[in-house]
N, CA, C and O atoms as a GROMACS GRO file, in nm:
protein
  580
    1UNK      N    1  -6.987  -1.491  -5.468
    1UNK     CA    2  -6.925  -1.619  -5.454
    1UNK      C    3  -6.999  -1.720  -5.541
    1UNK      O    4  -7.122  -1.729  -5.539
    2UNK      N    5  -6.924  -1.792  -5.616
    2UNK     CA    6  -6.984  -1.886  -5.711
    2UNK      C    7  -6.995  -2.023  -5.648
    2UNK      O    8  -6.902  -2.072  -5.584
    3UNK      N    9  -7.107  -2.082  -5.666
    3UNK     CA   10  -7.126  -2.218  -5.615
    3UNK      C   11  -7.065  -2.317  -5.712
    3UNK      O   12  -7.092  -2.317  -5.833
    4UNK      N   13  -6.984  -2.398  -5.657
    4UNK     CA   14  -6.925  -2.501  -5.742
    4UNK      C   15  -6.974  -2.636  -5.695
    4UNK      O   16  -6.976  -2.666  -5.575
    5UNK      N   17  -7.011  -2.713  -5.786
    5UNK     CA   18  -7.053  -2.848  -5.750
    5UNK      C   19  -6.987  -2.947  -5.846
    5UNK      O   20  -6.968  -2.920  -5.964
    6UNK      N   21  -6.954  -3.056  -5.792
    6UNK     CA   22  -6.886  -3.159  -5.874
    6UNK      C   23  -6.984  -3.272  -5.900
    6UNK      O   24  -7.066  -3.307  -5.815
    7UNK      N   25  -6.974  -3.327  -6.015
    7UNK     CA   26  -7.062  -3.438  -6.052
    7UNK      C   27  -6.985  -3.569  -6.034
    7UNK      O   28  -6.879  -3.587  -6.094
    8UNK      N   29  -7.036  -3.657  -5.953
    8UNK     CA   30  -6.982  -3.793  -5.940
    8UNK      C   31  -7.098  -3.889  -5.963
    8UNK      O   32  -7.186  -3.907  -5.878
    9UNK      N   33  -7.095  -3.942  -6.064
    9UNK     CA   34  -7.205  -4.032  -6.096
    9UNK      C   35  -7.332  -3.953  -6.111
    9UNK      O   36  -7.339  -3.862  -6.194
   10UNK      N   37  -7.432  -3.986  -6.032
   10UNK     CA   38  -7.560  -3.917  -6.042
   10UNK      C   39  -7.585  -3.824  -5.923
   10UNK      O   40  -7.692  -3.764  -5.913
   11UNK      N   41  -7.487  -3.810  -5.832
   11UNK     CA   42  -7.508  -3.726  -5.714
   11UNK      C   43  -7.432  -3.594  -5.727
   11UNK      O   44  -7.325  -3.590  -5.787
   12UNK      N   45  -7.488  -3.487  -5.670
   12UNK     CA   46  -7.422  -3.356  -5.666
   12UNK      C   47  -7.368  -3.332  -5.526
   12UNK      O   48  -7.436  -3.359  -5.427
   13UNK      N   49  -7.246  -3.282  -5.518
   13UNK     CA   50  -7.187  -3.248  -5.389
   13UNK      C   51  -7.182  -3.096  -5.380
   13UNK      O   52  -7.116  -3.031  -5.462
   14UNK      N   53  -7.251  -3.039  -5.281
   14UNK     CA   54  -7.253  -2.892  -5.264
   14UNK      C   55  -7.151  -2.852  -5.160
   14UNK      O   56  -7.116  -2.928  -5.070
   15UNK      N   57  -7.104  -2.728  -5.176
   15UNK     CA   58  -7.013  -2.671  -5.078
   15UNK      C   59  -7.088  -2.653  -4.946
   15UNK      O   60  -7.206  -2.620  -4.948
   16UNK      N   61  -7.021  -2.674  -4.832
   16UNK     CA   62  -7.091  -2.654  -4.704
   16UNK      C   63  -7.123  -2.505  -4.683
   16UNK      O   64  -7.043  -2.419  -4.719
   17UNK      N   65  -7.238  -2.475  -4.624
   17UNK     CA   66  -7.280  -2.338  -4.594
   17UNK      C   67  -7.241  -2.307  -4.450
   17UNK      O   68  -7.247  -2.392  -4.362
   18UNK      N   69  -7.202  -2.182  -4.430
   18UNK     CA   70  -7.163  -2.142  -4.296
   18UNK      C   71  -7.275  -2.057  -4.235
   18UNK      O   72  -7.320  -1.960  -4.296
   19UNK      N   73  -7.321  -2.092  -4.116
   19UNK     CA   74  -7.426  -2.019  -4.048
   19UNK      C   75  -7.362  -1.901  -3.974
   19UNK      O   76  -7.279  -1.921  -3.885
   20UNK      N   77  -7.399  -1.779  -4.010
   20UNK     CA   78  -7.338  -1.659  -3.953
   20UNK      C   79  -7.409  -1.610  -3.827
   20UNK      O   80  -7.356  -1.521  -3.760
   21UNK      N   81  -7.522  -1.663  -3.792
   21UNK     CA   82  -7.599  -1.616  -3.676
   21UNK      C   83  -7.520  -1.623  -3.546
   21UNK      O   84  -7.522  -1.525  -3.472
   22UNK      N   85  -7.452  -1.734  -3.513
   22UNK     CA   86  -7.376  -1.736  -3.387
   22UNK      C   87  -7.263  -1.632  -3.384
   22UNK      O   88  -7.236  -1.573  -3.279
   23UNK      N   89  -7.198  -1.610  -3.497
   23UNK     CA   90  -7.091  -1.512  -3.502
   23UNK      C   91  -7.146  -1.371  -3.479
   23UNK      O   92  -7.084  -1.291  -3.408
   24UNK      N   93  -7.258  -1.340  -3.538
   24UNK     CA   94  -7.320  -1.208  -3.520
   24UNK      C   95  -7.364  -1.191  -3.374
   24UNK      O   96  -7.350  -1.083  -3.318
   25UNK      N   97  -7.418  -1.297  -3.312
   25UNK     CA   98  -7.456  -1.291  -3.171
   25UNK      C   99  -7.336  -1.259  -3.084
   25UNK      O  100  -7.345  -1.176  -2.993
   26UNK      N  101  -7.223  -1.324  -3.110
   26UNK     CA  102  -7.101  -1.299  -3.032
   26UNK      C  103  -7.053  -1.155  -3.048
   26UNK      O  104  -7.012  -1.091  -2.951
   27UNK      N  105  -7.058  -1.104  -3.169
   27UNK     CA  106  -7.015  -0.967  -3.194
   27UNK      C  107  -7.104  -0.869  -3.119
   27UNK      O  108  -7.054  -0.774  -3.059
   28UNK      N  109  -7.235  -0.889  -3.121
   28UNK     CA  110  -7.326  -0.800  -3.049
   28UNK      C  111  -7.305  -0.810  -2.898
   28UNK      O  112  -7.312  -0.708  -2.829
   29UNK      N  113  -7.281  -0.929  -2.846
   29UNK     CA  114  -7.254  -0.943  -2.703
   29UNK      C  115  -7.126  -0.870  -2.664
   29UNK      O  116  -7.122  -0.805  -2.559
   30UNK      N  117  -7.022  -0.879  -2.745
   30UNK     CA  118  -6.898  -0.806  -2.718
   30UNK      C  119  -6.921  -0.655  -2.724
   30UNK      O  120  -6.870  -0.580  -2.641
   31UNK      N  121  -6.998  -0.612  -2.822
   31UNK     CA  122  -7.028  -0.469  -2.835
   31UNK      C  123  -7.102  -0.418  -2.712
   31UNK      O  124  -7.067  -0.313  -2.659
   32UNK      N  125  -7.202  -0.490  -2.667
   32UNK     CA  126  -7.277  -0.450  -2.548
   32UNK      C  127  -7.187  -0.450  -2.425
   32UNK      O  128  -7.195  -0.360  -2.342
   33UNK      N  129  -7.101  -0.551  -2.412
   33UNK     CA  130  -7.010  -0.559  -2.299
   33UNK      C  131  -6.918  -0.436  -2.294
   33UNK      O  132  -6.902  -0.376  -2.188
   34UNK      N  133  -6.860  -0.399  -2.407
   34UNK     CA  134  -6.768  -0.285  -2.409
   34UNK      C  135  -6.842  -0.153  -2.388
   34UNK      O  136  -6.787  -0.061  -2.326
   35UNK      N  137  -6.964  -0.142  -2.437
   35UNK     CA  138  -7.041  -0.019  -2.416
   35UNK      C  139  -7.076  -0.002  -2.268
   35UNK      O  140  -7.069   0.109  -2.216
   36UNK      N  141  -7.112  -0.111  -2.201
   36UNK     CA  142  -7.151  -0.103  -2.060
   36UNK      C  143  -7.030  -0.081  -1.971
   36UNK      O  144  -7.040  -0.010  -1.870
   37UNK      N  145  -6.917  -0.141  -2.005
   37UNK     CA  146  -6.800  -0.133  -1.917
   37UNK      C  147  -6.713  -0.010  -1.942
   37UNK      O  148  -6.617   0.012  -1.868
   38UNK      N  149  -6.743   0.068  -2.042
   38UNK     CA  150  -6.664   0.187  -2.071
   38UNK      C  151  -6.699   0.299  -1.974
   38UNK      O  152  -6.816   0.322  -1.944
   39UNK      N  153  -6.597   0.367  -1.926
   39UNK     CA  154  -6.620   0.485  -1.843
   39UNK      C  155  -6.568   0.607  -1.919
   39UNK      O  156  -6.469   0.600  -1.991
   40UNK      N  157  -6.635   0.717  -1.900
   40UNK     CA  158  -6.597   0.840  -1.967
   40UNK      C  159  -6.543   0.938  -1.864
   40UNK      O  160  -6.597   0.951  -1.754
   41UNK      N  161  -6.437   1.004  -1.900
   41UNK     CA  162  -6.379   1.107  -1.811
   41UNK      C  163  -6.470   1.230  -1.815
   41UNK      O  164  -6.510   1.273  -1.923
   42UNK      N  165  -6.504   1.285  -1.699
   42UNK     CA  166  -6.589   1.405  -1.700
   42UNK      C  167  -6.514   1.523  -1.760
   42UNK      O  168  -6.394   1.541  -1.737
   43UNK      N  169  -6.585   1.601  -1.837
   43UNK     CA  170  -6.526   1.719  -1.898
   43UNK      C  171  -6.514   1.830  -1.793
   43UNK      O  172  -6.608   1.853  -1.716
   44UNK      N  173  -6.400   1.898  -1.789
   44UNK     CA  174  -6.389   2.006  -1.692
   44UNK      C  175  -6.482   2.121  -1.730
   44UNK      O  176  -6.502   2.150  -1.849
   45UNK      N  177  -6.538   2.184  -1.633
   45UNK     CA  178  -6.631   2.294  -1.658
   45UNK      C  179  -6.605   2.407  -1.562
   45UNK      O  180  -6.500   2.414  -1.498
   46UNK      N  181  -6.699   2.494  -1.554
   46UNK     CA  182  -6.689   2.608  -1.465
   46UNK      C  183  -6.767   2.575  -1.338
   46UNK      O  184  -6.884   2.538  -1.345
   47UNK      N  185  -6.701   2.587  -1.225
   47UNK     CA  186  -6.770   2.560  -1.099
   47UNK      C  187  -6.858   2.678  -1.063
   47UNK      O  188  -6.814   2.793  -1.063
   48UNK      N  189  -6.980   2.648  -1.032
   48UNK     CA  190  -7.075   2.753  -0.998
   48UNK      C  191  -7.127   2.726  -0.858
   48UNK      O  192  -7.179   2.618  -0.829
   49UNK      N  193  -7.113   2.824  -0.772
   49UNK     CA  194  -7.167   2.815  -0.637
   49UNK      C  195  -7.293   2.900  -0.633
   49UNK      O  196  -7.287   3.023  -0.640
   50UNK      N  197  -7.406   2.833  -0.622
   50UNK     CA  198  -7.533   2.903  -0.624
   50UNK      C  199  -7.565   2.961  -0.487
   50UNK      O  200  -7.530   2.901  -0.385
   51UNK      N  201  -7.629   3.076  -0.484
   51UNK     CA  202  -7.666   3.135  -0.355
   51UNK      C  203  -7.778   3.054  -0.290
   51UNK      O  204  -7.851   2.983  -0.360
   52UNK      N  205  -7.791   3.064  -0.159
   52UNK     CA  206  -7.899   2.992  -0.093
   52UNK      C  207  -8.034   3.049  -0.135
   52UNK      O  208  -8.043   3.166  -0.171
   53UNK      N  209  -8.139   2.967  -0.130
   53UNK     CA  210  -8.270   3.018  -0.168
   53UNK      C  211  -8.319   3.124  -0.069
   53UNK      O  212  -8.283   3.123   0.049
   54UNK      N  213  -8.399   3.211  -0.119
   54UNK     CA  214  -8.453   3.317  -0.033
   54UNK      C  215  -8.467   3.445  -0.111
   54UNK      O  216  -8.462   3.446  -0.234
   55UNK      N  217  -8.486   3.551  -0.040
   55UNK     CA  218  -8.502   3.682  -0.104
   55UNK      C  219  -8.368   3.734  -0.150
   55UNK      O  220  -8.266   3.709  -0.086
   56UNK      N  221  -8.366   3.806  -0.261
   56UNK     CA  222  -8.241   3.864  -0.308
   56UNK      C  223  -8.188   3.969  -0.211
   56UNK      O  224  -8.264   4.036  -0.142
   57UNK      N  225  -8.058   3.981  -0.209
   57UNK     CA  226  -7.994   4.077  -0.120
   57UNK      C  227  -8.010   4.218  -0.177
   57UNK      O  228  -8.000   4.238  -0.298
   58UNK      N  229  -8.035   4.314  -0.089
   58UNK     CA  230  -8.050   4.452  -0.133
   58UNK      C  231  -7.921   4.532  -0.116
   58UNK      O  232  -7.912   4.645  -0.163
   59UNK      N  233  -7.821   4.474  -0.049
   59UNK     CA  234  -7.696   4.547  -0.028
   59UNK      C  235  -7.610   4.541  -0.154
   59UNK      O  236  -7.614   4.443  -0.230
   60UNK      N  237  -7.535   4.645  -0.175
   60UNK     CA  238  -7.449   4.656  -0.293
   60UNK      C  239  -7.328   4.562  -0.275
   60UNK      O  240  -7.262   4.566  -0.171
   61UNK      N  241  -7.299   4.479  -0.376
   61UNK     CA  242  -7.185   4.388  -0.363
   61UNK      C  243  -7.053   4.463  -0.357
   61UNK      O  244  -7.039   4.571  -0.414
   62UNK      N  245  -6.955   4.405  -0.286
   62UNK     CA  246  -6.823   4.465  -0.274
   62UNK      C  247  -6.737   4.416  -0.388
   62UNK      O  248  -6.758   4.306  -0.440
   63UNK      N  249  -6.640   4.497  -0.428
   63UNK     CA  250  -6.549   4.458  -0.536
   63UNK      C  251  -6.584   4.525  -0.667
   63UNK      O  252  -6.646   4.632  -0.669
   64UNK      N  253  -6.544   4.463  -0.774
   64UNK     CA  254  -6.569   4.516  -0.908
   64UNK      C  255  -6.708   4.476  -0.956
   64UNK      O  256  -6.750   4.362  -0.936
   65UNK      N  257  -6.777   4.569  -1.019
   65UNK     CA  258  -6.909   4.540  -1.074
   65UNK      C  259  -6.906   4.571  -1.223
   65UNK      O  260  -6.879   4.684  -1.263
   66UNK      N  261  -6.932   4.469  -1.304
   66UNK     CA  262  -6.933   4.482  -1.450
   66UNK      C  263  -7.076   4.466  -1.498
   66UNK      O  264  -7.137   4.360  -1.481
   67UNK      N  265  -7.131   4.571  -1.559
   67UNK     CA  266  -7.263   4.565  -1.620
   67UNK      C  267  -7.246   4.558  -1.771
   67UNK      O  268  -7.170   4.636  -1.829
   68UNK      N  269  -7.317   4.467  -1.834
   68UNK     CA  270  -7.306   4.448  -1.979
   68UNK      C  271  -7.444   4.467  -2.040
   68UNK      O  272  -7.540   4.399  -2.002
   69UNK      N  273  -7.454   4.560  -2.133
   69UNK     CA  274  -7.580   4.584  -2.202
   69UNK      C  275  -7.593   4.498  -2.326
   69UNK      O  276  -7.495   4.443  -2.375
   70UNK      N  277  -7.714   4.488  -2.376
   70UNK     CA  278  -7.738   4.413  -2.499
   70UNK      C  279  -7.667   4.480  -2.616
   70UNK      O  280  -7.663   4.603  -2.623
   71UNK      N  281  -7.611   4.401  -2.709
   71UNK     CA  282  -7.551   4.462  -2.827
   71UNK      C  283  -7.658   4.531  -2.912
   71UNK      O  284  -7.770   4.481  -2.925
   72UNK      N  285  -7.623   4.645  -2.969
   72UNK     CA  286  -7.719   4.720  -3.051
   72UNK      C  287  -7.674   4.720  -3.196
   72UNK      O  288  -7.555   4.733  -3.224
   73UNK      N  289  -7.768   4.707  -3.285
   73UNK     CA  290  -7.739   4.712  -3.428
   73UNK      C  291  -7.641   4.605  -3.471
   73UNK      O  292  -7.664   4.486  -3.449
   74UNK      N  293  -7.531   4.648  -3.534
   74UNK     CA  294  -7.432   4.553  -3.585
   74UNK      C  295  -7.318   4.528  -3.487
   74UNK      O  296  -7.218   4.466  -3.523
   75UNK      N  297  -7.331   4.577  -3.364
   75UNK     CA  298  -7.225   4.556  -3.265
   75UNK      C  299  -7.216   4.409  -3.228
   75UNK      O  300  -7.317   4.340  -3.217
   76UNK      N  301  -7.092   4.362  -3.209
   76UNK     CA  302  -7.072   4.224  -3.167
   76UNK      C  303  -7.092   4.211  -3.017
   76UNK      O  304  -7.154   4.115  -2.970
   77UNK      N  305  -7.039   4.308  -2.943
   77UNK     CA  306  -7.047   4.304  -2.797
   77UNK      C  307  -7.136   4.416  -2.747
   77UNK      O  308  -7.150   4.521  -2.811
   78UNK      N  309  -7.196   4.392  -2.632
   78UNK     CA  310  -7.275   4.495  -2.568
   78UNK      C  311  -7.186   4.593  -2.494
   78UNK      O  312  -7.068   4.567  -2.472
   79UNK      N  313  -7.243   4.707  -2.457
   79UNK     CA  314  -7.168   4.810  -2.384
   79UNK      C  315  -7.133   4.759  -2.246
   79UNK      O  316  -7.217   4.706  -2.174
   80UNK      N  317  -7.005   4.777  -2.207
   80UNK     CA  318  -6.957   4.730  -2.077
   80UNK      C  319  -6.929   4.849  -1.987
   80UNK      O  320  -6.863   4.945  -2.027
   81UNK      N  321  -6.979   4.841  -1.865
   81UNK     CA  322  -6.958   4.946  -1.766
   81UNK      C  323  -6.894   4.881  -1.643
   81UNK      O  324  -6.956   4.796  -1.578
   82UNK      N  325  -6.771   4.921  -1.612
   82UNK     CA  326  -6.700   4.869  -1.496
   82UNK      C  327  -6.696   4.976  -1.389
   82UNK      O  328  -6.631   5.079  -1.406
   83UNK      N  329  -6.767   4.953  -1.279
   83UNK     CA  330  -6.774   5.050  -1.169
   83UNK      C  331  -6.806   5.190  -1.220
   83UNK      O  332  -6.733   5.285  -1.191
   84UNK      N  333  -6.914   5.202  -1.294
   84UNK     CA  334  -6.966   5.330  -1.347
   84UNK      C  335  -6.874   5.397  -1.448
   84UNK      O  336  -6.882   5.518  -1.468
   85UNK      N  337  -6.786   5.320  -1.514
   85UNK     CA  338  -6.697   5.373  -1.618
   85UNK      C  339  -6.707   5.282  -1.741
   85UNK      O  340  -6.686   5.161  -1.731
   86UNK      N  341  -6.738   5.342  -1.856
   86UNK     CA  342  -6.750   5.263  -1.979
   86UNK      C  343  -6.611   5.216  -2.022
   86UNK      O  344  -6.517   5.295  -2.027
   87UNK      N  345  -6.600   5.086  -2.052
   87UNK     CA  346  -6.471   5.028  -2.093
   87UNK      C  347  -6.489   4.950  -2.222
   87UNK      O  348  -6.598   4.904  -2.254
   88UNK      N  349  -6.378   4.935  -2.295
   88UNK     CA  350  -6.374   4.853  -2.416
   88UNK      C  351  -6.300   4.724  -2.384
   88UNK      O  352  -6.227   4.717  -2.285
   89UNK      N  353  -6.318   4.622  -2.467
   89UNK     CA  354  -6.255   4.493  -2.444
   89UNK      C  355  -6.102   4.501  -2.439
   89UNK      O  356  -6.043   4.438  -2.351
   90UNK      N  357  -6.034   4.577  -2.528
   90UNK     CA  358  -5.887   4.583  -2.520
   90UNK      C  359  -5.834   4.648  -2.392
   90UNK      O  360  -5.726   4.612  -2.345
   91UNK      N  361  -5.909   4.743  -2.336
   91UNK     CA  362  -5.864   4.813  -2.214
   91UNK      C  363  -5.905   4.742  -2.086
   91UNK      O  364  -5.862   4.781  -1.977
   92UNK      N  365  -5.988   4.640  -2.098
   92UNK     CA  366  -6.046   4.579  -1.979
   92UNK      C  367  -5.943   4.514  -1.888
   92UNK      O  368  -5.952   4.528  -1.766
   93UNK      N  369  -5.845   4.444  -1.944
   93UNK     CA  370  -5.745   4.377  -1.859
   93UNK      C  371  -5.663   4.480  -1.781
   93UNK      O  372  -5.624   4.454  -1.667
   94UNK      N  373  -5.636   4.595  -1.842
   94UNK     CA  374  -5.561   4.700  -1.772
   94UNK      C  375  -5.643   4.758  -1.657
   94UNK      O  376  -5.589   4.790  -1.551
   95UNK      N  377  -5.775   4.770  -1.677
   95UNK     CA  378  -5.862   4.819  -1.570
   95UNK      C  379  -5.866   4.719  -1.454
   95UNK      O  380  -5.865   4.757  -1.337
   96UNK      N  381  -5.872   4.590  -1.488
   96UNK     CA  382  -5.871   4.487  -1.383
   96UNK      C  383  -5.738   4.489  -1.306
   96UNK      O  384  -5.737   4.478  -1.184
   97UNK      N  385  -5.628   4.503  -1.379
   97UNK     CA  386  -5.496   4.502  -1.315
   97UNK      C  387  -5.476   4.626  -1.227
   97UNK      O  388  -5.409   4.619  -1.124
   98UNK      N  389  -5.534   4.739  -1.268
   98UNK     CA  390  -5.516   4.863  -1.193
   98UNK      C  391  -5.604   4.868  -1.068
   98UNK      O  392  -5.584   4.956  -0.983
   99UNK      N  393  -5.698   4.779  -1.054
   99UNK     CA  394  -5.786   4.779  -0.938
   99UNK      C  395  -5.710   4.740  -0.812
   99UNK      O  396  -5.608   4.670  -0.820
  100UNK      N  397  -5.759   4.784  -0.699
  100UNK     CA  398  -5.694   4.751  -0.571
  100UNK      C  399  -5.712   4.603  -0.540
  100UNK      O  400  -5.798   4.536  -0.597
  101UNK      N  401  -5.629   4.552  -0.450
  101UNK     CA  402  -5.638   4.411  -0.412
  101UNK      C  403  -5.771   4.380  -0.346
  101UNK      O  404  -5.825   4.270  -0.362
  102UNK      N  405  -5.826   4.476  -0.272
  102UNK     CA  406  -5.956   4.456  -0.209
  102UNK      C  407  -6.066   4.443  -0.314
  102UNK      O  408  -6.157   4.362  -0.300
  103UNK      N  409  -6.057   4.525  -0.419
  103UNK     CA  410  -6.157   4.519  -0.527
  103UNK      C  411  -6.142   4.392  -0.609
  103UNK      O  412  -6.241   4.340  -0.662
  104UNK      N  413  -6.018   4.341  -0.621
  104UNK     CA  414  -5.994   4.219  -0.700
  104UNK      C  415  -6.043   4.094  -0.630
  104UNK      O  416  -6.038   3.985  -0.689
  105UNK      N  417  -6.089   4.105  -0.508
  105UNK     CA  418  -6.138   3.987  -0.436
  105UNK      C  419  -6.262   3.929  -0.503
  105UNK      O  420  -6.285   3.809  -0.495
  106UNK      N  421  -6.342   4.014  -0.570
  106UNK     CA  422  -6.467   3.966  -0.629
  106UNK      C  423  -6.506   4.052  -0.748
  106UNK      O  424  -6.501   4.175  -0.742
  107UNK      N  425  -6.545   3.987  -0.857
  107UNK     CA  426  -6.602   4.054  -0.973
  107UNK      C  427  -6.745   4.006  -0.988
  107UNK      O  428  -6.770   3.886  -0.995
  108UNK      N  429  -6.839   4.100  -0.991
  108UNK     CA  430  -6.979   4.067  -1.010
  108UNK      C  431  -7.017   4.109  -1.151
  108UNK      O  432  -7.000   4.225  -1.189
  109UNK      N  433  -7.068   4.014  -1.229
  109UNK     CA  434  -7.108   4.042  -1.367
  109UNK      C  435  -7.261   4.047  -1.373
  109UNK      O  436  -7.330   3.953  -1.334
  110UNK      N  437  -7.313   4.159  -1.421
  110UNK     CA  438  -7.456   4.177  -1.442
  110UNK      C  439  -7.477   4.197  -1.591
  110UNK      O  440  -7.432   4.297  -1.647
  111UNK      N  441  -7.544   4.103  -1.655
  111UNK     CA  442  -7.563   4.117  -1.800
  111UNK      C  443  -7.711   4.114  -1.834
  111UNK      O  444  -7.793   4.054  -1.764
  112UNK      N  445  -7.741   4.181  -1.944
  112UNK     CA  446  -7.878   4.177  -1.993
  112UNK      C  447  -7.901   4.046  -2.068
  112UNK      O  448  -7.808   3.968  -2.088
  113UNK      N  449  -8.024   4.024  -2.108
  113UNK     CA  450  -8.065   3.895  -2.161
  113UNK      C  451  -7.998   3.856  -2.294
  113UNK      O  452  -7.970   3.738  -2.313
  114UNK      N  453  -7.971   3.948  -2.383
  114UNK     CA  454  -7.922   3.912  -2.517
  114UNK      C  455  -7.771   3.923  -2.533
  114UNK      O  456  -7.722   3.925  -2.646
  115UNK      N  457  -7.697   3.930  -2.424
  115UNK     CA  458  -7.551   3.935  -2.430
  115UNK      C  459  -7.501   3.795  -2.466
  115UNK      O  460  -7.547   3.696  -2.410
  116UNK      N  461  -7.407   3.788  -2.562
  116UNK     CA  462  -7.359   3.657  -2.604
  116UNK      C  463  -7.263   3.600  -2.500
  116UNK      O  464  -7.193   3.674  -2.431
  117UNK      N  465  -7.262   3.469  -2.489
  117UNK     CA  466  -7.178   3.402  -2.390
  117UNK      C  467  -7.030   3.426  -2.414
  117UNK      O  468  -6.951   3.430  -2.320
  118UNK      N  469  -6.992   3.442  -2.541
  118UNK     CA  470  -6.851   3.465  -2.573
  118UNK      C  471  -6.798   3.588  -2.499
  118UNK      O  472  -6.686   3.586  -2.448
  119UNK      N  473  -6.878   3.694  -2.493
  119UNK     CA  474  -6.835   3.816  -2.426
  119UNK      C  475  -6.817   3.792  -2.277
  119UNK      O  476  -6.719   3.839  -2.218
  120UNK      N  477  -6.907   3.720  -2.215
  120UNK     CA  478  -6.898   3.693  -2.072
  120UNK      C  479  -6.777   3.606  -2.042
  120UNK      O  480  -6.706   3.630  -1.944
  121UNK      N  481  -6.753   3.504  -2.124
  121UNK     CA  482  -6.638   3.416  -2.102
  121UNK      C  483  -6.508   3.492  -2.122
  121UNK      O  484  -6.412   3.470  -2.048
  122UNK      N  485  -6.501   3.583  -2.220
  122UNK     CA  486  -6.381   3.665  -2.239
  122UNK      C  487  -6.356   3.754  -2.118
  122UNK      O  488  -6.241   3.769  -2.075
  123UNK      N  489  -6.460   3.811  -2.063
  123UNK     CA  490  -6.446   3.895  -1.944
  123UNK      C  491  -6.396   3.812  -1.826
  123UNK      O  492  -6.309   3.856  -1.752
  124UNK      N  493  -6.452   3.693  -1.810
  124UNK     CA  494  -6.408   3.605  -1.702
  124UNK      C  495  -6.261   3.567  -1.719
  124UNK      O  496  -6.186   3.565  -1.621
  125UNK      N  497  -6.220   3.539  -1.841
  125UNK     CA  498  -6.080   3.502  -1.868
  125UNK      C  499  -5.986   3.618  -1.838
  125UNK      O  500  -5.882   3.599  -1.774
  126UNK      N  501  -6.022   3.738  -1.883
  126UNK     CA  502  -5.939   3.855  -1.856
  126UNK      C  503  -5.930   3.884  -1.706
  126UNK      O  504  -5.824   3.921  -1.655
  127UNK      N  505  -6.041   3.866  -1.635
  127UNK     CA  506  -6.041   3.890  -1.491
  127UNK      C  507  -5.950   3.791  -1.419
  127UNK      O  508  -5.875   3.830  -1.329
  128UNK      N  509  -5.956   3.665  -1.457
  128UNK     CA  510  -5.870   3.564  -1.393
  128UNK      C  511  -5.723   3.592  -1.422
  128UNK      O  512  -5.638   3.577  -1.333
  129UNK      N  513  -5.691   3.634  -1.545
  129UNK     CA  514  -5.552   3.666  -1.579
  129UNK      C  515  -5.502   3.788  -1.502
  129UNK      O  516  -5.383   3.800  -1.474
  130UNK      N  517  -5.593   3.879  -1.469
  130UNK     CA  518  -5.554   4.001  -1.396
  130UNK      C  519  -5.547   3.978  -1.246
  130UNK      O  520  -5.505   4.067  -1.173
  131UNK      N  521  -5.587   3.859  -1.198
  131UNK     CA  522  -5.574   3.828  -1.057
  131UNK      C  523  -5.701   3.840  -0.976
  131UNK      O  524  -5.695   3.844  -0.853
  132UNK      N  525  -5.816   3.845  -1.040
  132UNK     CA  526  -5.943   3.850  -0.967
  132UNK      C  527  -5.968   3.711  -0.906
  132UNK      O  528  -5.959   3.610  -0.976
  133UNK      N  529  -5.999   3.708  -0.776
  133UNK     CA  530  -6.014   3.581  -0.706
  133UNK      C  531  -6.144   3.509  -0.738
  133UNK      O  532  -6.143   3.392  -0.778
  134UNK      N  533  -6.256   3.578  -0.722
  134UNK     CA  534  -6.387   3.515  -0.740
  134UNK      C  535  -6.467   3.593  -0.842
  134UNK      O  536  -6.452   3.714  -0.857
  135UNK      N  537  -6.554   3.521  -0.912
  135UNK     CA  538  -6.644   3.582  -1.010
  135UNK      C  539  -6.785   3.540  -0.975
  135UNK      O  540  -6.813   3.422  -0.956
  136UNK      N  541  -6.874   3.638  -0.967
  136UNK     CA  542  -7.014   3.609  -0.937
  136UNK      C  543  -7.103   3.669  -1.044
  136UNK      O  544  -7.062   3.755  -1.122
  137UNK      N  545  -7.227   3.623  -1.045
  137UNK     CA  546  -7.326   3.674  -1.140
  137UNK      C  547  -7.443   3.728  -1.062
  137UNK      O  548  -7.483   3.671  -0.960
  138UNK      N  549  -7.499   3.838  -1.108
  138UNK     CA  550  -7.613   3.898  -1.039
  138UNK      C  551  -7.720   3.936  -1.142
  138UNK      O  552  -7.690   3.964  -1.258
  139UNK      N  553  -7.840   3.934  -1.097
  139UNK     CA  554  -7.952   3.977  -1.180
  139UNK      C  555  -7.990   4.118  -1.140
  139UNK      O  556  -7.984   4.154  -1.022
  140UNK      N  557  -8.028   4.197  -1.236
  140UNK     CA  558  -8.078   4.330  -1.208
  140UNK      C  559  -8.229   4.319  -1.193
  140UNK      O  560  -8.297   4.266  -1.280
  141UNK      N  561  -8.279   4.369  -1.083
  141UNK     CA  562  -8.423   4.360  -1.057
  141UNK      C  563  -8.500   4.437  -1.162
  141UNK      O  564  -8.462   4.548  -1.199
  142UNK      N  565  -8.609   4.376  -1.212
  142UNK     CA  566  -8.693   4.443  -1.311
  142UNK      C  567  -8.774   4.552  -1.244
  142UNK      O  568  -8.824   4.536  -1.133
  143UNK      N  569  -8.784   4.664  -1.313
  143UNK     CA  570  -8.866   4.774  -1.262
  143UNK      C  571  -8.985   4.790  -1.355
  143UNK      O  572  -8.971   4.778  -1.477
  144UNK      N  573  -9.096   4.816  -1.301
  144UNK     CA  574  -9.216   4.834  -1.383
  144UNK      C  575  -9.279   4.700  -1.418
  144UNK      O  576  -9.243   4.598  -1.359
  145UNK      N  577  -9.372   4.698  -1.516
  145UNK     CA  578  -9.447   4.577  -1.547
  145UNK      C  579  -9.402   4.523  -1.672
  145UNK      O  580  -9.453   4.420  -1.716
   0.00000   0.00000   0.00000
């Protein structure tokens, strides 16, 4: 912006300057007001019901039991064993659908430490589509030191 001044006699007339500080203060106050008054909708997630504290149960869970091993070598997914039978991902939904209604009441997933979450979520999705009511997670007790 170019300053223009006019000469009248021996005096110079300058353009008036605008103080921006009050405007910036108002903008910051509005920004803070909107940040504080904004509410965010909670993202839907997976509901997890944790077991009560205490000693782990020694009884065998009822229903379907899915054990997932760590992926080996270049495998994307770990080996899956459904009720002592090795299954592949494409056949898994058919195995869930073929299970009895009593077995479909609960699916217990036991996975090793390096199993990717994508595999577990896919199994959960297939189980829900096949009509499994509840899904639980179990830890396999460590043996040895």
